[in-house]
N, C-alpha and C positions, 0 to 999 in steps of 0.2 A: 503493499500500500503505499503510494507516495505521500510526502508531507502534506501537500495541500488537502488531499483527499481524507488524511488522518484528521487534519483540524477541522473538518466538518462533521466528525462523528465523536460521540463520547461526550465528556463534560463540556467541552468548547463549544458544542453546538448550541448549548443553553446559554451560554455567555454570548455567543453571536446573536442568539434571538433578543437578548437585552440589548445588544448594540443596535439591531434594526429598530427595536422600540424606542430606543434613545434618539436615533435619527429623526423617526417619526414625530417624537415628542418635541423636538427642537423646531421641526416645521409648524407643528401645532401651537407651540408657545410664540414663534414669530406672529402668527395669525392670531392668537389670543392678545398679544400686546397691540395688535393692529385694531382689534375690535373693543378693547377695554373702554368702557364709558361710551360707546356709539349706539347703545340701544335707542336712545331718544332720536339720534340722528337717522337711524334706519327707520324708526317709526314716522319721523316728519317727511321722509321721502314720499313722493307720490309713487305708487305701486300698483301693479296689476292687481285685479281681484283675486287671482290665484296665487298671490304671494304668500308664504307661510309665515306664521308668527316667529318672532326673533327667538324665542325660548327653543325652537325645534333645532335650530342648527348646532347647538352643543351635543346633544345626544346623537344626532345624526354623524357629525363629524367624530365623535368619539368611537362609535362602531367603525366608521370608514377607516380611520387611523390604524385601528388594531387589524383590520384586513390588510391594509397596506403593508404594514410591518410583517406579518405572518407571510404574505405572499413573497415578499422579498427574501425572507429566510428560507422559504421552501426552495427558491431558486438557487440561493447561495448553497445549500446543503447538497443539492444535486450537481451544480457545475462551478461553484466558486464564484469569483468576481470576473466579470466577462461584459460583453455587450448588453446582456439583459439587464444587469444591475448598473450598468451606465444610464440606460434609459430610465430605469427606476429612479435613479438619483436625480436625473434631470426633471422628470416630472415632479419630483418632491421639492426640488428648488421652485419651481414654477408655481406649485401649489403655495408655498410660503410667501412668494412674492405678489400674489393676488390682493391679499386683504390690505396691506399697506397701500396699494394702488387704490383700491376701491374705497375704504374708509379714511385711512391716514391722508391721501391726497385728494380724495373726492374726485378722481379722474375715472369716471365711469366708462368713457369709450376706450381708453388706453387699458383699464381694467378687462373689458370685453375682448380687445385684442389680445391680451395676455392669456386670457381664458381660452380663446381658440387654440393658442399654441399649447397650453395645458392639456386640452382635450386630444390634440395630436400626438403629444408625448405620451398620453396615457394609451392610445391606439397602438403606437409603437411598442409601448411595454407590454401590452396585453399580446401583441402578436409573438413577440420574442419570449415571453413568459410561456406561452402556449407550446412554443418549440420544446421547452425544457421540461415543464411540468403543467398539465391541463389543470389541475386544482388551484395553482397560483394564478393562472390566468383568469380563472372563474371568480376567484377571490377578489379580483380587481373590477369586476363587471358592475357591482352596486356603486362602487366609486365613480366610474365612468358614466353610469346613468345619472348620479347625483351631479356631477360636474356639467352633463349635458342640460339638465333641469337649472343648474346655477348660472349657466350660459345664457339661457333663454330669460330668466330673471334679471340677469346683469343687463342684458340688451334692452329689456323692457324698461327697466329703471333708468337707464342712459337716454333712451328715447323721451320717457315722460319728464325728465328732469334736466334735459340738456338745453 
């Protein structure tokens, strides 16, 4: 068994899972900092009738971040670091970047454009993950669906408030 393969087994795999969870936590924390105290700002925006209440975002993102971490870890266990995890990292960085653009800067159009890039990065990640481990790709599908919904909401808010 080569060294990189051995690192993906045994006790180290659980430390790696913690590492994936920590990476996702950092992305979530950046987003959390970006939305701190913005509940009133979100409520004051003109929104489409189908916009969810602000309290829903926290529980949804908590579940999605757990799935994102687990999916990345499953791929790492199978093949280690490579193109699939580079794509995973790119989408995670884009994920963390959206909130400061939307809430911090109030740049709804730019945030929408960034969300389109995030959506494409998730697509690439799903395709690459599917080649490695189908379950990892499936775990990202709720995230991709939520980002699709978030994109529609972002676009609507941009149009209504721009």
